[in-house]
VOMI-654958 format. One line per 10 residues: number of its first residue (from 1); their letters; for each residue x, y, z of N, C-alpha, C. Coordinates in pm, 1 decimal. Each point is the difference from the previous one (the first is absolute). Last residue first. Layout:
N
NUM = A = X Y Z X Y Z X Y Z ~ ...
// end
This chain:
266
266 = XXXXXXXXXX = 1936.8 -2100.0 293.1 118.9 29.8 -82.1 121.3 -76.1 51.2 ~ -449.2 7.1 203.5 -22.5 -28.9 -142.0 122.9 17.8 -87.4 ~ -29.8 91.6 479.1 -15.2 -144.3 -23.1 -14.2 -33.0 -147.5 ~ 100.6 426.0 290.9 53.7 -40.2 -130.3 -12.8 -146.9 -30.4 ~ -105.2 92.2 485.6 60.5 104.2 -84.0 53.1 -60.6 -128.9 ~ -431.7 -147.4 348.3 139.3 -26.7 -38.4 51.2 107.3 -95.0 ~ -385.3 86.9 383.6 17.4 -37.5 -140.5 147.3 -28.5 -27.2 ~ -404.8 83.0 411.4 140.8 -31.9 -22.9 13.7 -51.5 -143.1 ~ -366.5 295.3 341.1 21.5 -68.5 -127.4 150.6 -20.8 -16.9 ~ -404.5 146.8 392.9 140.7 -26.8 -27.9 11.4 -81.1 -127.2
256 = XXXXXXXXXX = -374.0 335.9 310.7 27.5 -99.1 -103.5 150.6 -10.5 -20.4 ~ -363.3 162.3 437.0 93.2 32.6 -107.0 17.6 -113.9 -98.9 ~ -393.2 214.7 371.7 74.8 -118.7 -43.1 86.4 35.3 -119.9 ~ -306.4 309.7 201.9 112.6 -22.5 90.4 83.1 -122.8 -38.8 ~ -402.6 131.5 -231.0 103.1 101.8 -20.3 123.5 -26.0 86.0 ~ -390.7 -271.7 45.5 66.4 -26.8 -127.1 116.3 96.5 -20.8 ~ -270.5 52.2 378.2 65.0 -129.8 12.4 77.2 -34.6 -127.5 ~ -273.3 388.4 22.9 128.9 18.2 65.1 75.3 -131.3 11.0 ~ -349.0 67.9 -405.2 -3.8 -10.8 146.7 140.4 9.8 58.6 ~ -92.9 244.7 -467.7 14.8 -135.2 52.4 -11.0 0.3 151.5
246 = XXXXXXXXXX = -2.1 396.5 -272.0 -124.1 -72.4 -24.1 4.5 -142.1 55.3 ~ 376.2 307.6 3.5 -98.5 30.2 105.3 -132.5 -72.2 -19.2 ~ 508.2 -155.3 -147.0 -124.4 46.4 -61.5 -104.3 26.9 108.5 ~ 482.7 -158.8 -8.6 -48.6 106.1 87.6 -128.2 61.8 -55.6 ~ 360.6 -467.4 -27.6 -110.4 75.1 -59.0 -49.3 101.9 101.6 ~ 515.3 -199.8 -29.4 -130.4 -10.3 63.8 -102.1 81.1 -77.3 ~ 517.2 -271.4 -86.4 -81.9 121.0 -1.1 -132.0 -27.7 68.7 ~ 522.4 -221.1 -178.3 -101.9 3.5 104.3 -76.4 131.4 -8.1 ~ 370.2 -342.7 -292.2 -78.7 123.0 -0.1 -109.0 -12.3 106.4 ~ 505.8 -237.0 -166.6 -120.6 -10.1 82.8 -68.5 136.4 4.7
236 = XXXXXXXXXX = 367.3 -297.6 -336.9 -41.0 129.5 54.4 -129.8 -21.2 78.0 ~ 449.1 -336.0 -163.1 -142.7 31.6 1.2 -20.3 139.0 59.1 ~ 431.5 -171.3 -85.8 -72.0 -116.6 -49.7 -149.7 27.1 -10.5 ~ 418.4 369.4 -43.6 -98.4 -62.6 89.8 -66.2 -120.4 -66.5 ~ 495.8 117.3 -155.3 -130.7 64.4 -7.8 -95.9 -68.1 98.3 ~ 527.8 -6.4 -89.6 -91.7 -46.3 104.5 -129.2 80.6 -1.8 ~ 357.1 95.8 -304.6 -28.5 -142.7 -15.1 -103.4 -48.6 100.6 ~ 129.0 499.8 -262.8 -18.2 -75.0 124.5 -30.7 -146.2 -29.8 ~ 48.9 343.3 -337.1 130.5 -29.6 57.9 -9.6 -77.6 131.3 ~ -375.0 172.1 -252.0 57.1 -116.3 -69.8 135.4 -39.5 55.9
226 = XXXXXXXXXX = -302.2 253.0 347.4 17.0 21.3 -143.2 57.9 -126.8 -61.5 ~ -267.8 205.1 483.7 73.6 -106.3 -68.4 5.8 32.6 -149.2 ~ -95.6 273.1 508.0 -13.5 -7.9 -144.6 85.9 -113.2 -54.2 ~ -256.7 197.5 500.8 109.1 -66.2 -72.0 -30.5 -5.7 -148.8 ~ -179.0 133.9 550.3 1.7 48.0 -137.7 122.3 -56.5 -73.2 ~ -199.5 -283.4 406.0 75.8 122.8 -20.1 -1.1 38.5 -147.9 ~ -193.2 -403.0 210.4 -88.0 109.8 -40.7 74.4 131.7 -18.3 ~ 42.2 -601.2 30.6 53.8 132.4 25.7 -94.1 107.2 -50.5 ~ 38.2 -575.2 136.3 -75.3 112.1 -55.8 65.9 130.9 39.9 ~ 236.1 -507.4 -72.3 -54.5 96.0 96.3 -71.7 111.6 -74.6
216 = XXXXXXXXXX = 246.3 -537.9 -43.2 -70.8 110.8 -65.7 -61.3 89.7 105.8 ~ 446.4 -374.8 -37.3 -125.9 42.2 62.7 -59.2 116.0 -78.5 ~ 449.7 -234.9 -22.9 -109.4 -77.1 -60.9 -133.3 27.6 70.2 ~ 457.5 190.8 59.8 -73.8 -62.4 110.7 -113.5 -88.6 -48.4 ~ 267.3 206.9 -328.3 95.3 -45.6 100.5 -69.2 -71.7 114.8 ~ -241.9 211.4 -363.5 61.2 -129.1 -37.0 98.3 -52.5 103.8 ~ -449.3 313.8 37.9 142.6 9.3 32.5 65.3 -134.3 -31.5 ~ -470.4 279.4 -169.4 62.8 -127.6 35.8 149.1 22.2 22.2 ~ -476.4 325.2 28.8 135.7 -20.7 -49.7 54.9 -133.2 50.7 ~ -491.1 296.1 -72.2 58.9 -121.1 55.4 135.8 -24.0 -65.3
206 = XXXXXXXXXX = -324.8 467.7 101.4 58.8 -92.3 -96.5 67.9 -115.7 72.1 ~ -417.8 424.3 52.0 122.5 -60.1 52.3 46.0 -107.8 -97.6 ~ -399.3 429.1 83.1 77.9 -82.5 -91.2 125.1 -52.5 71.2 ~ -316.3 244.9 252.5 -87.3 -45.6 -107.8 72.8 -94.7 -94.5 ~ 136.8 32.2 526.4 -0.1 84.8 -117.9 -90.1 -59.2 -107.4 ~ -48.0 -56.2 562.3 89.1 -33.0 -109.9 -14.2 97.4 -115.9 ~ -423.1 -35.0 298.1 137.3 -29.0 44.6 84.2 -37.2 -121.3 ~ -433.4 147.8 -80.1 10.2 51.5 135.7 140.7 -21.3 56.5 ~ -61.3 51.7 -534.7 -37.9 -92.6 107.2 22.0 61.4 137.3 ~ -113.8 331.6 -404.2 107.1 -92.8 30.0 -42.0 -91.7 114.0
196 = XXXXXXXXXX = -384.8 195.5 -310.6 101.0 52.3 91.4 104.5 -107.3 23.7 ~ -471.3 160.5 -336.1 99.4 -93.7 51.0 91.8 69.6 99.6 ~ -422.9 58.0 -369.5 12.2 32.9 141.9 92.9 -103.0 64.2 ~ -71.2 -25.4 -468.5 -20.2 143.0 24.4 22.0 39.2 145.4 ~ 228.8 -383.1 -319.3 -95.2 4.0 111.2 -11.7 144.8 45.1 ~ 220.8 -76.9 -404.6 -25.4 -140.0 33.9 -104.5 -11.2 109.9 ~ 138.5 393.2 -385.6 -55.1 -30.0 132.3 -22.7 -150.7 14.6 ~ 150.1 247.1 -401.7 108.1 -22.3 95.6 -49.4 -45.8 136.8 ~ -287.0 123.5 -365.1 68.4 -123.9 -37.1 115.2 -31.6 95.7 ~ -269.2 406.1 14.0 -49.6 -112.8 78.4 69.8 -131.0 -34.9
186 = XXXXXXXXXX = 41.8 462.8 -191.3 106.3 -53.8 85.6 -43.0 -123.8 78.8 ~ -288.9 260.9 -295.5 111.9 -46.1 -80.7 114.2 -58.0 80.3 ~ -378.0 207.9 205.5 -38.0 -130.3 -55.9 115.4 -59.5 -79.1 ~ 41.9 437.4 164.8 13.5 -98.2 108.0 -33.5 -140.3 -50.5 ~ -63.8 357.5 -293.6 144.4 -18.5 22.8 24.7 -101.9 109.7 ~ -442.0 139.8 -99.3 50.8 -98.9 -95.4 149.8 -23.9 17.3 ~ -262.6 156.8 435.9 -1.9 45.3 -139.0 62.8 -106.7 -88.7 ~ -65.8 -66.3 469.8 -81.3 120.8 -13.9 -7.4 49.5 -143.7 ~ 88.7 -493.1 323.6 44.5 93.7 -102.9 -95.8 118.6 -7.7 ~ 97.6 -291.8 463.0 -72.3 -5.0 -127.7 44.7 110.4 -95.8
176 = XXXXXXXXXX = 356.6 -92.8 123.6 -115.1 -90.6 4.3 -87.0 41.0 118.6 ~ 486.2 152.8 -281.8 -122.6 48.3 62.7 -111.9 -102.5 -16.1 ~ 589.1 70.3 8.4 -117.3 -54.5 -66.5 -124.3 40.9 77.7 ~ 564.8 132.0 -61.3 -125.0 16.3 74.2 -115.2 -52.8 -84.5 ~ 584.7 38.0 28.5 -114.8 -71.3 -54.4 -120.7 17.1 92.1 ~ 461.5 158.3 69.5 -86.7 92.1 -73.8 -123.4 -67.2 -58.1 ~ 336.5 -240.8 245.0 -41.0 109.9 86.9 -97.6 94.1 -68.7 ~ 238.3 -393.6 -183.0 -139.0 -17.0 40.9 -51.1 117.2 82.3 ~ 418.5 -169.3 -334.1 -49.5 125.4 55.7 -148.3 -13.1 32.2 ~ 327.8 -309.5 -220.7 -26.0 -22.8 141.7 -56.0 124.8 69.6
166 = XXXXXXXXXX = 152.6 -32.0 -462.5 -105.2 -100.1 13.0 -45.6 -17.7 144.7 ~ 350.8 304.6 -96.0 -113.6 38.8 -83.7 -116.1 -96.9 17.1 ~ 418.6 -84.0 218.1 -80.1 105.7 63.5 -121.4 42.7 -81.9 ~ 312.6 -332.1 -183.2 -94.0 -45.2 102.7 -78.8 113.4 64.7 ~ 368.5 28.1 -333.1 -136.4 -3.0 -49.5 -102.5 -27.4 110.3 ~ 474.7 6.2 69.8 -34.1 132.7 -49.0 -143.5 6.5 -49.4 ~ 214.0 -405.7 149.0 -53.5 81.8 109.0 -38.6 140.5 -47.1 ~ 222.9 -343.5 -264.7 -145.6 -0.4 -8.1 -62.3 87.3 107.5 ~ 478.6 -33.7 -251.5 -50.5 45.5 129.5 -152.1 11.1 -7.0 ~ 233.9 -170.0 -367.1 105.2 -22.2 98.7 -46.5 38.5 140.4
156 = XXXXXXXXXX = -314.0 -181.2 -421.5 43.7 118.9 73.4 107.7 -36.6 101.9 ~ -257.3 -298.4 -299.0 138.0 32.7 -33.9 53.8 118.7 79.2 ~ -454.3 -160.0 56.0 84.1 -118.9 9.9 147.4 33.8 -20.1 ~ -329.7 332.9 -61.0 16.3 -32.0 142.0 94.0 -118.1 18.0 ~ -105.5 120.3 -439.2 68.8 111.8 64.7 26.8 -30.3 147.2 ~ -261.3 -299.5 -254.1 143.2 -16.0 -26.6 80.1 112.3 64.8 ~ -476.5 6.5 6.8 57.1 -91.1 99.0 150.1 -19.1 -20.2 ~ -187.8 464.2 -150.2 -53.7 -133.4 -22.9 71.1 -94.5 96.7 ~ -106.3 561.9 28.4 85.6 -117.8 5.6 -72.2 -124.0 -52.1 ~ -162.4 463.3 69.4 38.7 -36.8 -135.3 87.3 -125.4 -2.8
146 = XXXXXXXXXX = -157.6 218.4 403.3 -119.4 -46.4 -70.9 30.8 -42.2 -142.6 ~ 339.4 194.3 287.7 -33.8 -139.3 33.8 -122.3 -53.0 -73.6 ~ 320.8 370.4 -223.3 -102.0 0.7 105.0 -41.2 -144.1 29.5 ~ 493.5 138.6 -179.6 -131.8 -45.1 -45.7 -97.4 0.3 117.2 ~ 483.9 95.8 -5.0 -90.0 114.2 -5.6 -140.1 -38.2 -43.8 ~ 362.9 -314.5 32.3 -19.0 54.7 133.2 -99.7 114.6 1.0 ~ -22.1 -412.5 -353.1 73.1 123.9 21.6 -31.5 56.9 135.8 ~ -77.2 -441.8 -395.6 -7.5 48.8 136.7 82.6 126.2 12.5 ~ -250.3 -158.1 -462.3 121.5 -18.4 79.2 -21.1 54.9 139.1 ~ -386.8 -62.6 -293.8 115.9 -43.2 -79.6 121.9 -30.4 86.4
136 = XXXXXXXXXX = -563.3 -32.9 75.5 120.0 73.4 40.9 122.4 -55.8 -72.1 ~ -482.8 -132.4 -7.8 68.9 50.2 -119.0 125.7 79.1 34.2 ~ -329.9 -191.6 308.0 44.1 -113.6 -80.7 81.7 43.9 -120.9 ~ -104.4 198.8 525.5 -4.3 30.2 -142.5 57.7 -116.2 -80.3 ~ -236.3 -77.7 481.3 126.7 48.4 -54.7 -9.8 13.9 -150.9 ~ -395.9 37.1 384.4 46.3 -79.4 -113.3 128.8 62.0 -53.1 ~ -232.7 7.0 500.4 54.9 85.5 -105.3 56.3 -88.8 -108.9 ~ -369.7 -39.8 444.2 81.9 -64.5 -102.6 47.0 104.0 -100.7 ~ -217.7 -56.1 539.1 29.4 87.5 -113.3 93.9 -72.7 -95.5 ~ -358.2 -66.1 452.3 92.4 -68.5 -91.5 18.0 90.2 -120.5
126 = XXXXXXXXXX = -188.5 61.3 556.6 2.5 23.5 -145.1 96.9 -94.1 -70.2 ~ -310.2 123.7 468.7 97.3 -99.7 -42.9 1.0 4.0 -153.0 ~ -146.7 398.5 355.2 -36.4 -81.6 -116.0 115.4 -94.3 -31.6 ~ -174.6 244.9 493.4 83.0 12.1 -119.8 -56.6 -86.2 -112.9 ~ -271.7 255.0 434.8 71.0 -119.5 -44.4 78.8 27.8 -127.4 ~ -296.2 324.2 226.7 126.4 -23.6 70.1 81.0 -117.8 -52.4 ~ -343.2 375.5 -230.2 0.1 -142.7 29.5 134.7 -36.3 61.7 ~ -270.5 495.3 13.1 107.4 -80.8 -59.8 -9.4 -145.9 43.9 ~ -450.9 297.9 -28.0 117.7 -12.8 86.2 106.9 -85.0 -68.5 ~ -464.4 108.7 -148.1 103.1 94.6 -39.6 125.0 -4.7 84.7
116 = XXXXXXXXXX = -402.1 -286.4 7.2 -16.9 121.4 79.6 105.1 105.4 -34.0 ~ -7.6 -439.5 -197.7 -126.2 64.3 -35.0 -26.0 128.2 77.5 ~ 513.1 -131.9 -60.3 -118.5 -81.3 21.9 -125.3 80.1 -31.8 ~ 493.7 64.4 -240.5 -78.2 40.7 116.3 -125.1 -86.3 11.3 ~ 545.7 -34.0 -233.6 -144.7 8.1 -14.4 -67.6 41.8 129.7 ~ 476.7 -95.6 -102.7 -41.6 139.8 15.5 -149.9 17.2 -21.3 ~ 376.9 -395.6 148.0 -130.9 15.8 -62.7 -48.1 141.9 26.4 ~ 523.4 -215.8 -17.0 -104.2 75.2 68.3 -127.7 4.0 -82.6 ~ 341.8 -419.0 -36.3 3.8 142.8 -26.3 -119.9 66.4 66.4 ~ 313.4 -497.7 -19.6 -109.5 77.0 56.5 18.9 146.7 -35.7
106 = XXXXXXXXXX = 183.9 -445.1 -295.9 19.4 74.6 123.4 -127.6 64.3 50.3 ~ 294.4 -243.0 -460.1 -108.1 -20.9 95.7 27.6 85.1 122.9 ~ 168.1 -53.8 -560.1 15.5 55.3 134.9 -124.3 -29.5 81.6 ~ 291.8 -142.1 -491.9 -119.8 -12.9 81.8 29.6 52.9 140.0 ~ 199.6 34.6 -534.6 31.6 20.7 140.5 -131.5 -4.1 77.6 ~ 159.0 -233.8 -503.4 -68.1 104.4 74.4 51.7 9.4 142.2 ~ 64.5 -221.3 -558.4 20.3 -6.1 143.9 -73.0 113.8 68.0 ~ 5.4 -60.1 -469.1 58.2 -130.6 31.6 28.3 -15.0 148.6 ~ -410.0 311.4 -231.5 144.6 -11.5 9.7 45.6 -139.3 33.9 ~ -429.0 388.6 -136.5 33.8 -142.4 4.8 151.1 -13.2 -0.4
96 = XXXXXXXXXX = -454.3 384.0 24.1 141.5 -32.5 18.1 19.9 -150.4 13.9 ~ -415.3 274.4 -49.5 42.4 -93.9 -103.5 146.1 -42.9 13.7 ~ -340.9 149.2 421.0 40.6 55.0 -129.0 40.4 -108.4 -97.0 ~ -136.3 -68.4 465.0 -78.0 119.6 -33.9 37.3 59.8 -134.9 ~ 209.5 -394.3 191.7 -141.9 -19.7 31.9 -84.2 115.3 -52.7 ~ 479.8 -194.9 -209.3 -59.1 99.8 88.2 -148.3 -27.7 21.7 ~ 375.5 -385.1 -105.3 -88.8 96.1 -65.4 -60.6 93.7 103.6 ~ 424.4 -393.4 -94.9 -67.2 87.4 95.5 -82.4 103.1 -75.3 ~ 272.3 -482.1 -62.9 -83.2 87.1 -82.8 -86.2 84.4 93.3 ~ 459.6 -159.9 202.4 -106.3 -67.3 -72.3 -74.3 99.5 -87.1
86 = XXXXXXXXXX = 286.0 40.0 495.2 24.0 -14.3 -143.1 -113.9 -79.1 -62.1 ~ 119.4 334.6 467.9 -62.6 -120.0 -55.7 29.3 -2.9 -149.0 ~ 189.9 259.0 493.7 -10.6 -11.6 -144.7 -67.3 -131.5 -38.2 ~ -75.0 308.2 468.0 84.3 -102.0 -62.3 -27.0 -4.4 -149.3 ~ -113.7 255.0 531.7 1.5 11.1 -145.6 90.0 -108.5 -56.1 ~ -287.5 168.4 496.9 100.8 -77.9 -71.9 -15.6 23.3 -149.1 ~ -169.1 173.1 551.6 -3.0 10.4 -145.4 108.2 -89.5 -60.0 ~ -68.3 92.3 480.0 -136.2 3.9 -51.4 -6.1 20.9 -150.8 ~ 422.0 -74.3 237.3 -98.6 -41.1 100.3 -140.7 -9.2 -58.2 ~ 369.9 -61.3 -360.8 3.8 80.7 120.5 -113.0 -45.4 91.3
76 = XXXXXXXXXX = 293.5 -164.7 -479.4 -102.9 -22.1 99.9 25.1 88.8 121.0 ~ 141.7 -122.2 -554.5 17.6 96.4 108.9 -115.5 -18.9 97.5 ~ 262.8 -251.5 -445.5 -108.1 -12.3 97.3 33.2 93.9 114.7 ~ 158.9 -73.2 -562.2 21.8 32.8 140.4 -124.9 -30.5 81.0 ~ 209.5 -211.1 -471.3 -34.0 138.6 29.1 30.5 33.4 144.2 ~ 46.8 -432.5 -179.3 91.9 80.2 -80.9 -27.3 149.1 17.3 ~ -264.3 -356.7 189.4 116.0 34.4 82.8 108.4 70.2 -80.5 ~ -558.2 -29.8 -63.0 128.6 -34.1 -59.1 112.4 47.5 90.3 ~ -570.1 -134.5 23.7 114.4 78.2 47.6 129.7 -50.6 -62.3 ~ -462.1 -177.5 -45.6 67.9 62.2 -112.6 121.3 82.8 42.7
66 = XXXXXXXXXX = -278.7 -217.9 318.4 36.3 -108.1 -91.2 81.6 54.4 -117.2 ~ -194.0 295.5 311.6 125.6 -57.5 48.5 43.5 -119.2 -84.1 ~ -413.7 209.7 -108.0 110.5 94.6 -15.2 132.7 -61.6 43.0 ~ -397.3 -252.0 60.5 27.9 19.4 -141.9 121.8 89.6 -19.9 ~ -160.4 -60.9 435.1 67.0 -121.0 -49.0 31.8 10.9 -148.8 ~ -248.3 350.5 205.1 136.8 -6.5 52.4 75.8 -119.6 -56.8 ~ -459.2 39.6 -99.0 79.3 100.2 -72.4 145.9 -3.6 45.0 ~ -307.8 -278.3 228.5 15.0 -44.6 -138.8 89.4 95.9 -79.5 ~ -120.3 115.5 443.5 91.7 -114.1 -0.5 27.5 -46.6 -142.8 ~ -329.4 326.3 66.5 133.8 56.5 19.0 105.2 -109.9 -4.1
56 = XXXXXXXXXX = -447.8 -135.0 -12.5 37.0 67.0 -124.0 138.6 60.7 7.2 ~ -179.5 -191.0 389.0 29.9 -105.4 -97.8 40.8 59.6 -133.7 ~ -149.6 288.8 339.5 133.8 -51.4 32.1 40.6 -109.5 -98.8 ~ -436.9 169.1 -34.3 97.0 103.5 -38.0 142.1 -48.0 25.0 ~ -345.1 -278.3 143.7 1.9 2.3 -146.1 100.6 103.4 -50.1 ~ -81.8 -24.6 462.0 77.9 -116.1 -45.8 10.1 -3.7 -152.2 ~ -270.7 331.8 197.8 140.8 25.7 30.1 87.4 -114.5 -48.7 ~ -463.9 -51.1 -40.5 47.0 106.6 -88.6 149.0 27.1 21.5 ~ -205.7 -307.8 288.3 7.6 -55.9 -134.8 50.4 104.8 -98.8 ~ -85.8 135.1 441.4 122.0 -81.8 -6.9 16.1 -61.0 -138.7
46 = XXXXXXXXXX = -392.3 243.6 83.3 116.6 87.1 2.3 129.1 -76.9 -11.4 ~ -402.4 -240.6 37.9 8.5 64.9 -130.4 121.9 91.8 -7.2 ~ -89.5 -201.8 412.4 40.0 -101.6 -97.2 15.8 62.1 -137.9 ~ -163.6 272.3 345.6 140.6 -32.9 21.9 50.4 -100.4 -103.5 ~ -457.5 110.7 -5.5 79.8 115.8 -40.6 149.3 -28.1 16.5 ~ -307.5 -321.8 155.4 0.8 2.9 -146.3 86.6 114.3 -50.7 ~ -68.1 -25.2 460.6 83.5 -111.0 -45.7 11.4 -1.8 -150.9 ~ -291.9 312.5 196.9 139.7 33.8 27.5 94.8 -107.4 -47.5 ~ -462.0 -81.3 -33.4 39.3 104.6 -93.4 145.9 38.6 19.8 ~ -186.2 -301.4 304.2 13.1 -62.2 -131.7 46.4 100.4 -103.1
36 = XXXXXXXXXX = -98.8 154.6 431.0 122.5 -81.2 0.6 24.8 -63.6 -134.9 ~ -402.6 234.7 53.2 113.7 92.8 3.7 132.0 -75.3 -1.8 ~ -399.7 -245.6 28.9 13.8 58.7 -133.0 120.2 93.6 -5.3 ~ -105.8 -187.7 416.3 42.3 -104.7 -92.2 22.5 56.0 -140.0 ~ -177.5 285.0 326.7 140.8 -28.3 25.7 53.3 -106.5 -95.2 ~ -458.7 99.3 -21.2 79.9 112.9 -47.1 148.7 -22.3 21.0 ~ -305.6 -313.5 173.6 6.9 -11.1 -146.1 85.4 112.7 -57.2 ~ -80.9 17.6 459.2 81.3 -116.9 -33.3 17.0 -14.8 -149.9 ~ -286.3 340.4 164.2 140.0 30.0 33.2 91.9 -115.3 -41.4 ~ -466.5 -59.1 -43.8 47.6 98.9 -96.8 148.0 30.5 22.9
26 = XXXXXXXXXX = -211.8 -284.6 309.9 11.5 -64.4 -130.8 56.3 96.4 -104.8 ~ -94.5 167.5 429.1 114.5 -90.7 4.9 21.3 -66.9 -135.1 ~ -381.3 266.3 50.1 121.2 83.8 0.5 124.7 -86.1 -0.2 ~ -417.2 -213.8 43.2 18.2 50.7 -135.3 126.5 84.9 -10.2 ~ -126.5 -153.9 426.9 41.5 -113.5 -84.3 27.9 46.4 -142.7 ~ -176.1 317.3 298.2 137.0 -35.1 36.9 53.0 -112.5 -87.8 ~ -451.6 120.1 -49.7 87.8 107.2 -49.5 146.1 -30.9 29.0 ~ -332.6 -286.3 172.0 11.0 -15.5 -144.9 93.9 104.5 -59.6 ~ -98.8 33.3 459.5 80.5 -119.0 -26.6 20.1 -19.4 -149.4 ~ -286.5 345.2 134.8 137.8 32.4 34.6 93.3 -117.4 -29.0
16 = XXXXXXXXXX = -462.9 -63.8 -55.8 52.6 89.8 -102.6 145.5 35.1 26.2 ~ -228.4 -251.8 324.0 21.4 -80.0 -120.2 58.7 84.6 -112.9 ~ -129.6 216.1 398.5 117.3 -84.0 23.1 33.1 -81.0 -124.0 ~ -393.6 257.1 4.0 117.6 84.6 -11.2 128.0 -80.9 17.8 ~ -420.3 -265.9 -188.0 24.6 82.5 118.2 127.6 81.8 -21.2 ~ -347.7 -170.7 -386.7 127.0 -26.5 67.1 14.4 90.8 121.2 ~ -502.7 -124.3 -148.2 117.4 69.4 -54.3 125.6 -41.7 75.9 ~ -503.0 -249.9 -97.3 95.4 42.2 101.0 123.3 61.9 -65.5 ~ -511.7 -137.8 -105.5 106.5 64.2 -77.7 103.1 58.9 97.0 ~ -413.5 -412.1 17.0 71.4 111.9 62.7 109.5 50.0 -92.5
6 = XXXXXX = -486.6 -317.3 32.4 110.3 43.8 -84.6 65.6 123.2 61.8 ~ -297.2 -433.7 197.4 16.5 145.5 1.8 126.1 36.6 -79.7 ~ -352.9 -428.8 -51.5 137.6 38.6 34.6 12.5 150.4 -8.4 ~ -453.4 -304.5 114.0 66.6 87.2 -97.3 140.7 36.9 50.9 ~ -409.6 -410.4 78.8 106.4 83.8 53.0 65.1 79.9 -111.8 ~ -515.5 -196.9 66.6 121.1 -8.2 -79.7 104.3 95.4 57.0
// end
């Protein structure tokens, strides 16, 4: 009877080396695929967050400009603007309620610090609303601007005397991330915590129509319109960029542009 010889042959050194190389290639390939997928997902999520924030800003801007009244004023500069709105205006942080208000948009300094205690280089895109007094009796040159109602501004012979009070952004400082309850109380003014002006052009510009040439052109020079002006802008253009360090660079380098009609509701 023939017997089969049972052998326990081990892997040779060459076979082990080949298997190791193949396994290394597989691990490297799978790792690259997972890394690329993770990076893509991170970019998509970052862009979705940035787009959601921009969509919210767009909604707020359109609401405010819908309520803009040309019986008041509109002041626009390179990186800030202020204008009057009418309607049932209520304070976000208090019980104040009036028949009009002053809305301001712009960039202000972020005095917050990062996790390492270093200053944050980006600015804050803010929105500030001042509710006009609903119980003001008569207009007067000595009246503090915070005591004005909309009729005071509408009937004022020189509305420019009030504008510097509402247009004072140099002293406005916000802090994100917050450090105390006082900082939390100012978060209602923050539209985008990490923002900056566009890479090219200005943050705010306006569209003017020339009835003689029947053409419309965009302008960005500092200018003020009051009830005495007839050629108010047809639209306002707002440009800004996200500078959130948590977002991928590809998202941070892309900007946003919002164009809203002026006073469409009035």
